[in-house]
VOFI-781304 format. One record per atom (N, C-alpha, C, O): residue in one letter; z, x, y. Coordinates in steps of 0.001 Angstrom, whole numbers, plus 500000, padded with zeros to 6 digits. Example, Ala and Ser with C-alpha at 12.3 -4.5 7.8 and 13.67 -1.06 7.14 Angstrom:
2
A507800513190494310/A507800512300495500/A507800513200496700/A508465514236496681/S507080512850497750/S507140513670498940/S507870512900500030/S508039513409501138/
***
This chain:
353
M251590467352663798/M250577467504664849/M251194467165666198/M251930466187666327/A250888467976667195/A251429467756668534/A250748466570669207/A249543466363669066/R251538465802669935/R251004464725670770/R251669464841672138/R252892464777672257/V250847465011673160/V251362465143674520/V250754464054675388/V249788463392675010/R251352463889676563/R250838462847677445/R250871463309678896/R251701464132679284/F249972462776679673/F249969462958681123/F250151461572681700/F249400460655681369/A251152461410682567/A251538460058682989/A251658459948684510/A252770459850685028/P250540459961685232/P250594459846686687/P250782458401687138/P250445457463686415/S251317458240688324/S251361456918688959/S250050456728689716/S249497457700690231/P249539455496689796/P248237455255690432/P248324455253691954/P248121454226692601/T248633456431692517/T248814456539693962/T247615457167694661/T247685457459695855/G246517457381693942/G245329457988694531/G245017459325693905/G245448459614692789/S244270460139694621/S243843461438694096/S245039462259693632/S246116462208694226/L244830463011692566/L245904463798691973/L246430464868692923/L245650465613693517/H247737464945693064/H248382466068693716/H248096467309692874/H247974467218691652/L247991468467693527/L247658469678692785/L248696469975691709/L248358470479690638/G249970469660691994/G251010469858690985/G250814468963689780/G251052469386688649/N250380467722690008/N250084466821688892/N248877467314688103/N248839467205686877/A247893467856688815/A246725468408688124/A247138469579687236/A246594469756686146/L248104470381687700/L248631471464686871/L249251470907685599/L249059471466684519/T249994469806685716/T250592469171684541/T249518468679683579/T249645468834682365/A248457468083684129/A247368467584683281/A246709468726682516/A246474468614681313/V246410469825683210/V245774470967682565/V246695471563681506/V246248471909680412/A247982471682681831/A248941472250680879/A249023471414679609/A249096471963678509/N249014470088679751/N249047469211678587/N247766469324677770/N247812469355676541/R246612469388678455/R245344469524677738/R245308470838676959/R244875470867675807/Q245760471920677584/Q245776473217676906/Q246729473207675709/Q246419473767674658/F247883472572675875/F248864472518674793/F248289471755673601/F248438472174672453/A247630470629673888/A247040469842672804/A245976470642672059/A245910470601670831/E245149471365672800/E244096472149672161/E244668473318671368/E244186473630670279/K245684473956671908/K246292475104671231/K246940474702669919/K246924475463668952/H247515473495669884/H248248473051668697/H247475472028667865/H248036471392666972/G246197471876668162/G245374470959667384/G245861469528667443/G245811468808666446/G246333469112668607/G246906467774668740/G246122466867669650/G244970467141669986/D246762465773670050/D246126464758670882/D246750464718672269/D247938464986672453/F245916464377673228/F246329464266674623/F246153462805675033/F245044462271675002/V247249462170675414/V247245460753675772/V247366460615677288/V248223461243677910/L246513459798677869/L246621459485679303/L247335458155679463/L246917457130678923/R248421458200680219/R249201456985680489/R249288456788681988/R249531457740682729/I249094455567682437/I249208455244683857/I250548454559684077/I250768453449683591/D251438455209684803/D252773454664685041/D252740453752686272/D252984454186687398/D252436452503686026/D252266451547687133/D253294450419687089/D252974449265687371/T254541450768686731/T255582449728686709/T256101449402688098/T256714448354688300/D255861450294689065/D256353450080690426/D255190449700691336/D254425450575691744/P255036448412691666/P253897447980692478/P253887448589693880/P252833448667694510/T255049449022694374/T255095449601695720/T254422450965695772/T254083451451696851/R254226451588694606/R253592452908694560/R252145452843694085/R251493453873693910/T251655451642693881/T250293451466693392/T249353451195694561/T249629450328695391/V248261451918694631/V247262451702695671/V245980451203695027/V245728451452693848/D245179450503695803/D243904450000695296/D243048451153694785/D242892452169695463/E242502450991693598/E241640451991692965/E242374453314692722/E241748454359692545/G243703453252692717/G244469454475692485/G244209455080691122/G244080456297690991/D244129454223690095/D243865454767688758/D242434455264688636/D242167456219687907/A241504454618689349/A240116455076689322/A239997456467689942/A239217457297689476/A240776456714690993/A240765458041691621/A241273459104690654/A240746460216690611/I242296458758689882/I242839459698688896/I241802460010687823/I241592461170687472/L241160458974687310/L240144459173686280/L238988460021686807/L238446460858686087/D238616459799688069/D237531460570688679/D237931462037688811/D237131462930688530/D239167462283689238/D239635463667689373/D239663464379688024/D239244465532687919/L240155463694686994/L240212464304685665/L238807464630685158/L238573465695684585/A237883463703685376/A236505463943684949/A235906465122685707/A235203465946685122/W236183465203687007/W235665466304687830/W236195467643687341/W235468468636687319/L237459467666686952/L238073468899686448/L237674469209685010/L237960470292684501/G237011468253684355/G236623468465682966/G237767468313681995/G237760468918680923/I238768467498682362/I239924467265681502/I239717465967680742/I239754464887681331/S239504466065679466/S239300464881678632/S240620464457678014/S241547465260677903/F240704463203677612/F241891462716676916/F241453462021675641/F240362461456675570/D242318462069674633/D241982461541673317/D242340460074673171/D241730459354672381/E243321459637673929/E243731458235673897/E244049457778675314/E244510458560676145/G243793456493675576/G244121455933676869/G242870455611677673/G241753455719677167/P243065455208678943/P244377455166679588/P245242453994679107/P244782452857679006/V246499454306678817/V247497453300678466/V248203452908679764/V248764453763680450/R248176451629680094/R248767451180681359/R250101450481681089/R250171449531680309/Q251137450958681734/Q252457450382681509/Q252528448915681932/Q253308448141681377/S251721448542682906/S251746447153683373/S251323446176682279/S251553444972682400/E250705446689681209/E250241445836680117/E251163445904678898/E250815445391677834/R252340446534679042/R253200446780677878/R254608446201678074/R255578446696677501/G254700445169678876/G255994444580679194/G256777444097677988/G258002444211677969/E256104443562676983/E256803443044675809/E257534444160675060/E258636443951674553/L256919445343674992/L257574446471674329/L258883446829675019/L259890447098674365/Y258856446829676340/Y260054447208677096/Y261140446150676962/Y262324446470676869/A260724444882676954/A261695443800676802/A262392443881675446/A263604443683675353/E261621444175674393/E262203444302673057/E263165445483672988/E264217445401672353/A262798446575673642/A263678447746673639/A264979447437674363/A266050447854673920/A264898446713675469/A266107446342676210/A267013445459675356/A268236445597675390/K266409444555674591/K267195443686673705/K267942444517672661/K269094444222672340/R267289445553672133/R267943446405671130/R269140447124671745/R270197447234671125/A268962447610672968/A270059448313673630/A271220447365673912/A272381447753673784/L270914446119674296/L271966445127674557/L272686444760673264/L273913444662673231/A271910444559672200/A272498444157670925/A273396445249670349/A274380444967669664/A273037446503670640/A273829447626670115/A275026447946671000/A275804448849670694/G275172447216672085/G276275447483672993/G276054448704673871/G276982449180674526/E274825449211673886/E274500450382674699/E274097449991676121/E274010450847677002/A273852448694676344/A273482448201677669/A274253446928677961/A274735446243677059/E274353446634679244/E275067445435679679/E274193444636680621/E273377445185681362/R274380443322680576/R273607442424681446/R274415442131682710/R275594441785682638/D273772442272683859/D274414441919685128/D274313440422685368/D273549439724684700/D275096439934686333/D275059438520686671/D273672438076687163/D273279436923686983/D272937439014687789/D271620438648688319/D270521438747687268/D269354438499687573/G270879439107686026/G269901439202684942/G269409440602684668/G268735440832683664/A269736441564685556/A269332442944685312/A270106443509684129/A271187443017683806/A269575444517683491/A270253445185682372/A270417446654682714/A269505447295683237/R271624447185682401/R271930448582682714/R272553449266681517/R273158448618680662/L272401450592681460/L273103451358680446/L274602451165680617/L275111451163681738/A275301451005679511/A276740450726679589/A277512451928680116/A278538451748680773/R277056453137679851/R277841454326680198/R277667454785681639/R278639455184682280/D276455454737682152/D276269455303683493/D275637454344684494/D275422454701685652/G275343453137684052/G274827452146684984/G273377452271685345/G272910451570686242/T272623453160684665/T271194453275684948/T270493451952684673/T270631451391683586/T269741451451685649/T269043450179685474/T267883450342684494/T267047451234684644/L267846449468683491/L266765449456682516/L265762448350682822/L264549448543682740/V266303447187683178/V265472446016683476/V265935445442684806/V267131445249685020/R265007445175685683/R265345444597686976/R265707443122686822/R265515442529685761/A266221442554687879/A266618441147687849/A265447440221687553/A265632439141686992/D264230440645687934/D263052439809687678/D262504439993686268/D261485439399685918/G263174440812685455/G262763441000684059/G261814442151683820/G261468442429682672/T261379442831684874/T260452443952684690/T261213445233684388/T262333445433684859/A260597446084683608/A261225447345683220/A261144448365684347/A260172448391685102/T262162449197684454/T262131450298685409/T261325451459684836/T260987451479683652/Y261026452418685694/Y260321453616685253/Y261073454297684120/Y260470454723683135/Q262381454398684257/Q263167455133683275/Q263028454531681881/Q262786455254680916/L263177453217681770/L263059452577680461/L261629452641679945/L261396453010678794/A260672452283680792/A259279452241680347/A258806453611679880/A258115453720678868/S259175454653680613/S258732455990680245/S259285456404678888/S258556456941678054/V260553456158678669/V261170456530677397/V260575455726676242/V260228456293675206/V260457454428676412/V259924453575675347/V258500453987674991/V258145454037673813/D257684454284676002/D256307454699675726/D256261456036674987/D255470456209674060/D257108456977675397/D257113458268674703/D257484458105673236/D256966458818672377/L258379457165672952/L258757456909671557/L257661456151670820/L257275456528669714/E257163455084671431/E256175454227670754/E254842454942670558/E254154454708669564/L254474455809671497/L253223456551671377/L253379457801670514/L252421458549670321/E254580458026669998/E254887459147669111/E254584460498669760/E254048461408669128/I254941460597671025/I254782461857671742/I255748462881671152/I256911462567670897/T255267464098670935/T256119465141670366/T256648466097671427/T257724466671671258/H255912466274672511/H256319467195673575/H255997466562674932/H254868466145675190/I257006466503675779/I256819466018677147/I256728467242678053/I257702467979678204/I255569467457678651/I255352468600679537/I255197468053680954/I254260467306681234/R256108468422681839/R256108467845683182/R256740468818684166/R257331469824683775/G256605468498685463/G257142469349686505/G258661469360686519/G259311468421686060/S259209470440687055/S260666470591687065/S261358469606687999/S262582469478687958/D260595468903688844/D261217467871689676/D261712466699688832/D262485465871689313/H261268466626687570/H261749465582686655/H262984466031685866/H263535465260685081/R263413467271686076/R264540467787685311/R265796466903685434/R266500466711684443/P266093466359686637/P267282465499686742/P267220464241685875/P268253463627685610/N266022463851685429/N265886462659684592/N266205462929683114/N266392461991682339/L266266464194682730/L266307464513681307/L267507463894680589/L267331463171679608/E268711464167681061/E269895463667680358/E269915462137680344/E270266461521679337/R269538461538681465/R269512460078681531/R268526459502680515/R268832458525679832/Q267355460104680418/Q266349459591679493/Q266729459850678045/Q266369459067677166/Q267437460913677785/Q267941461130676428/Q268917460025676028/Q268908459561674888/R269755459611676974/R270693458522676692/R269953457211676469/R270319456429675592/I268918456971677260/I268144455740677098/I267474455728675721/I267464454706675035/A266920456866675329/A266262456941674016/A267247456598672905/A266909455848671989/R268448457134672974/R269448456814671948/R269840455341672003/R270074454712670971/A269908454800673213/A270309453400673372/A269312452440672736/A269704451382672244/V268033452792672740/V267019451907672164/V266706452285670715/V265792451725670110/G267468453238670159/G267311453576668750/G266383454713668448/G265822454764667353/G266193455641669381/G265293456764669129/G265850458068669647/G266992458130670101/I265039459118669580/I265401460439670090/I264273460900671006/I263108460901670608/L264614461288672222/L263599461728673172/L262869462948672629/L263505463842672071/P261542463005672779/P260802464188672315/P261263465452673039/P261994465389674028/E260822466597672525/E261121467870673185/E260506467863674588/E259366467435674769/V261257468334675562/V260798468324676950/V260636469756677450/V261529470588677289/I259476470029678062/I259184471338678654/I258922471127680136/I257982470427680514/H259748471729680968/H259550471616682405/H258853472874682944/H259183473992682547/H257903472684683837/H257238473831684463/H257514473829685963/H257884472809686545/G257325475001686574/G257564475140688002/G256613474312688840/G255556473896688365/L256989474074690083/L256190473282691012/L255252474186691817/L255449475399691890/V254234473574692415/V253339474292693320/V253863474103694735/V254000472976695212/L254153475211695401/L254756475171696728/L253762475559697811/L252776476248697551/G254032475112699016/G253256475514700175/G253745476860700698/G254695477425700157/P253105477379701745/P253504478691702278/P254926478725702825/P255513479798702958/D255488477546703147/D256853477495703669/D257897477403702565/D259090477275702842/G257447477468701311/G258384477430700195/G258804476037699783/G259635475873698890/K258239475037700424/K258565473660700074/K257458473074699207/K256331473568699205/K257792472014698469/K256817471399697571/K255541471058698337/K255588470478699422/L254416471424697761/L253128471213698405/L252950469744698769/L253178468860697944/S252541469492700009/S252366468119700477/S251193468063701448/S250568469083701742/K250904466874701936/K249749466678702815/K249823467544704064/K248797467975704590/R251040467798704537/R251148468581705775/R250663470018705587/R250308470683706560/H250644470499704343/H250172471852704077/H248649471914703986/H248064472981704175/G247993470778703696/G246574470807703380/G246366471304701960/G247276471882701365/H245188471088701417/H244853471524700056/H245867471033699024/H246083471686698003/S246485469887699289/S247541469428698391/S247032468560697256/S247732468379696259/S245836468022697383/S245305467136696347/S243940467620695884/S243289468433696541/I243529467100694742/I242192467420694238/I241136466935695224/I240113467595695407/L241371465797695856/L240423465281696850/L240283466263698005/L239174466488698490/D241394466854698456/D241344467848699531/D240484469038699126/D239625469485699886/L240724469540697933/L239997470716697468/L238517470425697284/L237671471266697592/R238207469251696789/R236803468865696647/R236140468779698017/R235008469226698204/G236871468192698978/G236326468065700325/G236108469404700998/G235210469544701829/D236925470395700648/D236789471729701224/D235742472565700505/D235509473717700869/G235113471994699490/G234002472679698839/G234369473586697698/G233549474404697281/F235602473470697165/F235948474268695995/F235266473677694763/F235411472480694511/P234536474463693996/P233922473942692767/P234993473577691744/P236076474162691719/A234671472608690908/A235627472187689875/A236023473353688981/A237185473475688594/G235062474211688653/G235353475333687776/G236389476270688357/G237182476853687618/A236396476423689674/A237367477304690323/A238762476703690273/A239734477401689984/V238859475415690555/V240171474758690550/V240736474738689136/V241917475019688933/R239896474407688157/R240351474385686762/R240796475788686330/R241833475933685683/A240022476816686682/A240376478184686297/A241701478601686932/A242514479269686294/Y241919478210688179/Y243176478567688859/Y244368477923688159/Y245384478576687920/L244239476654687836/L245336475955687169/L245574476507685767/L246719476584685322/E244519476887685075/E244687477478683743/E245371478839683835/E246140479204682945/E245102479589684893/E245766480879685070/E247280480713685245/E248062481548684792/L247676479627685906/L249103479395686121/L249820479080684816/L251021479321684689/E249083478542683843/E249640478147682546/E250856477245682751/E250759476233683446/L251997477594682159/L253230476825682340/L254225477704683092/L255085478334682475/P254116477751684418/P255000478644685166/P256467478264684985/P256856477111685170/E257261479250684623/E258682478977684423/E259370478661685743/E260296477852685805/H258890479323686805/H259476479114688129/H258418478531689066/H257233478502688735/D258852478075690221/D257921477540691208/D256941478626691648/D257281479809691664/V255719478213692005/V254689479160692449/V254130478705693783/V254011477508694041/H253787479669694633/H253145479353695899/H251637479225695681/H251039480014694950/L251038478235696318/L249591478079696221/L248919479328696783/L249145479703697933/D248097479962695964/D247410481197696348/D245969480852696731/D245065480881695896/L245776480527698007/L244441480124698456/L243452481282698369/L242268481073698107/A243936482498698589/A243039483652698489/A242476483766697074/A241281484002696894/R243328483600696081/R242867483646694693/R241925482491694405/R240913482667693726/L242243481328694908/L241396480158694694/L240012480366695313/L239002479949694747/R239978481010696472/R238680481271697120/R237857482286696335/R236637482162696226/R238542483297695788/R237802484263694956/R237227483588693713/R236098483866693309/L238009482709693120/L237521481972691955/L236359481056692330/L235461480822691521/A236377480540693556/A235275479682694009/A233972480470694068/A232924479978693650/V234041481690694585/V232845482544694630/V232328482801693219/V231126482729692963/D233251483102692307/D232852483352690911/D232239482101690285/D231249482187689558/A232828480946690567/A232336479701689975/A230945479361690484/A230095478907689718/I230709479578691770/I229385479311692325/I228362480260691717/I227242479855691404/A228745481518691549/A227833482496690947/A227486482119689510/A226390482420689036/A228415481463688816/A228200481111687410/A227404479822687238/A226941479528686135/M227238479049688309/M226512477784688209/M225014478046688055/M224481478996688629/T224348477210687285/T222896477305687196/T222282476817688504/T222947476169689312/D221009477136688700/D220328476660689908/D220390475144689997/D220594474578691071/E220210474496688850/E220224473031688835/E221599472493689212/E221703471551689998/E222654473083688656/E224014472631688955/E224357472849690423/E224961471989691064/L223970473992690943/L224320474331692316/L223603473443693319/L224223472928694250/T222319473265693140/T221582472428694099/T221985470961693982/T222018470244694982/E222291470513692766/E222741469135692594/E224095468922693273/E224346467859693842/A224961469929693213/A226293469805693796/A226252469607695299/A227153468990695868/V225206470128695956/V225109469993697424/V223918469144697836/V223559469089699012/D223299468474696846/D222174467576697106/D221056468294697854/D220586467833698894/A220642469432697305/A219583470233697920/A218419470377696950/A218622470286695739/P217205470600697446/P216057470815696557/P216255472069695715/P216894473025696154/L215713472062694522/L215891473165693590/L215383474485694162/L215946475540693869/E214323474439694976/E213767475690695499/E214704476399696484/E214480477556696840/L215744475700696918/L216697476330697835/L217823477056697111/L218707477615697760/A217809477060695795/A218901477682695036/A219179479124695463/A220347479478695624/P218160479980695657/P218470481366696063/P219220481447697388/P220031482350697596/V218949480510698274/V219600480506699580/V221098480246699446/V221894480745700242/L221476479468698444/L222859479033698303/L223738480061697602/L224961479923697593/R223142481071697024/R223869481977696138/R224987482766696827/R225981483100696183/G224849483059698078/G225885483843698738/G227011483017699328/G227923483567699945/A226961481706699150/A227967480828699746/A229319481027699088/A229415481295697890/R230373480888699905/R231735481043699392/R232368479714699005/R233449479687698415/S231702478615699334/S232178477290698949/S230968476365698895/S229890476704699381/L231160475206698303/L230052474250698245/L229767473661699622/L228635473268699905/V230777473596700473/V230542473148701852/V229636474146702559/V228682473762703235/E229945475432702397/E229098476452703017/E227703476444702405/E226716476654703111/A227611476203701095/A226299476116700450/A225491474967701053/A224288475095701277/G226162473844701314/G225477472719701945/G225000473055703339/G223924472621703752/E225801473835704079/E225402474256705424/E224196475185705354/E223292475098706184/Y224183476077704362/Y223036476963704184/Y221767476159703911/Y220699476450704451/A221906475145703064/A220745474314702741/A220219473617703988/A219010473505704191/R221143473152704817/R220727472459706051/R220030473429707004/R219032473072707630/L220558474667707120/L219946475643708015/L218487475903707647/L217637476082708520/V218212475920706354/V216855476232705916/V215957475010705926/V214784475100706291/S216501473865705526/S215653472677705439/S215487471966706781/S214449471355707036/K216508472045707638/K216436471369708941/K217004472285710021/K218093472034710538/P216276473341710362/P216806474305711334/P216944473684712726/P216139472848713137/A217969474110713424/A218167473644714796/A217232474412715722/A216838475533715401/P216870473835716858/P216028474555717833/P216722475832718290/P217939475855718472/A215941476892718476/A216523478172718873/A215813478708720104/A214605478536720270/E216583479362720963/E216038480031722138/E216131481535721915/E217221482065721699/L215006482216721966/L214984483657721752/L214624484384723049/L213866483858723864/P215161485586723243/P214797486361724434/P213336486785724372/P212733486807723300/A212773487119725526/A211351487459725605/A211008488659724727/A209920488730724157/E211955489610724622/E211661490816723843/E211531490543722348/E211113491425721597/A211888489322721898/A211742488991720480/A210291488718720113/A209957488620718932/A209428488596721116/A208022488259720848/A207347489304719967/A206542488959719101/L207670490586720181/L207050491633719370/L207448491504717898/L206623491697717004/T208710491179717660/T209181490987716282/T208453489822715624/T208009489930714480/L208330488720716336/L207678487546715756/L206197487798715511/L205641487341714512/T205553488530716431/T204139488836716248/T203925489680714985/T203027489412714187/R204759490690714826/R204628491539713641/R204967490765712378/R204336490967711340/F205959489877712453/F206300489061711287/F205131488165710906/F204812488031709725/L204492487555711890/L203346486686711604/L202247487455710888/L201603486935709977/E202035488714711313/E201010489533710668/E201372489823709208/E200547489681708305/L202619490229709003/L203046490582707651/L203056489364706726/L202591489430705588/R203593488254707233/R203724487063706363/R202380486427706098/R202187485831705038/S201437486533707030/S200103485937706824/S199366486597705666/S198601485947704953/G199604487895705487/G198905488604704430/G199634488608703101/G199165489217702139/A200771487939703034/A201572487912701805/A201298486626701024/A200678485707701560/P201751486542699756/P201526485339698944/P202154484083699555/P202995484162700451/E201727482934699053/E202255481654699536/E203768481595699399/E204461481108700292/R204276482092698282/R205723482178698090/R206086483613697726/R205361484276696985/L207204484083698249/L207674485433697974/L208820485383696985/L209695484522697076/D208812486314696036/D210025486443695231/D211017487290696028/D210704487759697123/H212205487480695475/H213259488149696243/H212873489586696591/H213133490045697703/A212261490290695655/A211869491680695897/A210804491762696987/A210856492636697852/E209847490852696938/E208789490849697951/E209348490535699331/E208922491115700330/A210300489618699379/A210902489255700658/A211675490437701250/A211602490691702452/R212409491153700407/R213165492301700896/R212221493411701367/R212494494088702358/A211128493589700658/A210154494611701056/A209555494270702419/A209377495156703255/L209246493004702649/L208700492591703942/L209704492859705064/L209326493328706138/L210965492564704818/L211983492784705844/L212175494275706122/L212396494669707267/R212092495100705087/R212201496542705303/R211063497051706174/R211266497878707062/E209866496545705907/E208702496962706691/E208832496509708133/E208475497237709059/L209348495295708317/L209525494770709667/L210563495588710432/L210385495892711611/K211626495933709758/K212684496709710406/K212213498123710710/K212648498720711694/A211324498669709873/A210827500029710067/A210032500179711354/A209969501268711924/V209424499088711814/V208645499150713061/V209454498611714238/V208899498248715275/G210785498564714059/G211637498148715168/G211868496653715267/G212348496164716290/G211535495931714227/G211732494478714260/G213195494083714344/G214056494736713755/D213473493027715067/D214837492513715251/D215075491402714221/D214618490272714397/L215798491740713141/L216000490764712071/L216874489602712522/L216751488494712000/R217750489845713483/R218577488746713997/R217694487719714696/R217905486514714558/A216714488194715439/A215794487278716116/A214976486495715101/A214724485305715285/L214558487171714016/L213806486474712977/L214657485399712334/L214179484293712081/R215938485720712062/R216833484718711478/R216940483495712387/R216894482359711916/L217082483734713689/L217161482621714639/L215889481783714598/L215947480555714660/A214756482438714496/A213488481713714470/A213353480851713221/A212829479738713280/L213824481364712099/L213623480661710833/L214697479613710542/L214418478607709890/T215925479843711021/T217027478939710668/T217715478299711869/T218463477333711713/G217470478826713056/G218137478279714237/G219565478744714385/G220277478245715257/A220021479697713553/A221399480163713598/A221431481684713525/A220547482306712936/A222468482283714135/A222596483737714172/A223155484300712881/A222976485482712588/T223833483461712102/T224391483892710829/T224030482862709765/T223610481747710076/G224199483252708516/G223894482311707443/G223567483024706159/G224062484125705920/P222747482426705330/P222434483014704019/P221633484296704163/P221130484610705242/E221521485026703078/E220739486260703070/E219324485967703554/E218684485020703097/L218849486779704471/L217546486522705085/L216415486604704068/L215454485840704148/A216519487517703121/A215489487613702085/A215431486322701272/A214350485881700882/A216590485715701015/A216609484449700273/A215964483337701081/A215305482460700524/V216154483374702394/V215507482379703261/V213999482514703166/V213290481518703029/L213507483745703238/L212063483972703139/L211522483511701790/L210415482978701709/S212308483716700729/S211865483296699399/S211789481778699294/S210949481240698572/A212673481086700019/A212730479631699912/A211632478950700715/A211231477832700391/L211141479613701765/L210136479002702629/L208722479331702155/L208437480457701747/T207857478349702215/T206455478628701941/T205887479456703094/T206481479534704170/R204758480057702859/R204118480842703921/R203836479973705132/R204093480374706267/A203308478790704891/A202960477907706008/A204186477523706828/A204132477484708057/D205285477242706145/D206495476836706848/D207069478000707650/D207476477826708799/A207101479191707042/A207636480364707742/A206802480675708980/A207349480956710047/L205486480626708841/L204614480911709980/L204785479861711080/L204820480188712266/A204890478605710668/A205026477532711663/A206321477693712472/A206326477460713681/R207388478077711831/R208657478224712526/R208609479398713493/R209101479302714618/A208015480508713055/A207917481680713934/A207002481387715109/A207297481795716232/E205908480695714878/E204986480369715970/E205609479378716945/E205407479478718156/R206352478441716426/R206982477411717283/R207950478056718270/R207961477725719456/V208760478977717764/V209717479659718640/V208997480600719586/V209371480732720752/G207962481253719079/G207230482216719908/G206528481569721080/G206303482226722096/R206171480287720969/R205480479594722056/R206405479160723163/R205944478820724253/R207732479162722906/R208659478662723921/R208740479646725100/R209471479402726060/
***
């Protein structure tokens, strides 16, 4: 049975490349009927930030990536690493420095620091062996570690599991995606309104890229539209903290941020100034809406707008009256979301100015 692991450092929200590794490991475990272990590589305190591991767990949950075991924290496994170092020393595969540090005898790679704590290299190898990992799936930036870690595994009496390296996610300049590019972390993407389903689908499409890939924001945006369309009314309104009756208004949004803006336009419209010639449109709208049901379904709303336009009504002016903005969600959806009383009050309020 396959056993894979995802081993991020607790540095905060997941980098998109790390999220790709997490998804790839989850898919591999599911494909091979195996287990997915979450390990937190926190042996280096200089790379640990407050609530860093909590941010990782939150990102994984948001993406819908579950793990079968863990989180296993390296900071709690010091005795295992110390025992492994002793085995390497006893076998003559490691040497002790005058300051108490221990290094591989052949290439000088530090296994244990002078203060007795294990380095990333030793801890990672020991955990992969002790957790019985069968496949290590990670980014190609770890490729330089492979030969060194194979030597460490032999030094402590084991064999490094099979290693699969995948390509990195690059920015438009061809360099590894970073903060300067934007959209580099799951937190960035969440803040920009990408639904979790879109980000997960994009990463699953990449699978295990053999070579580096450029972040395709256009594809990610298309997936965002699809993901929003696939959300239930309850999921969509909950995602932007909007009342359920506003769900039709949010349907045309290209991101959750835009969906939130649509909700605000309808629920809390800004004051609008309309030209004098808009009075005829508002008067005719008041007549049509007064004789219609308290709430309109989508077909009824579209029929009302067609009738208004047929007599020369200015739909842009009506949009301004109802939402305070010249652009926004489909106007028929706005009419469906507003009660008759609310729609009439907004048109009358603007008409009196």
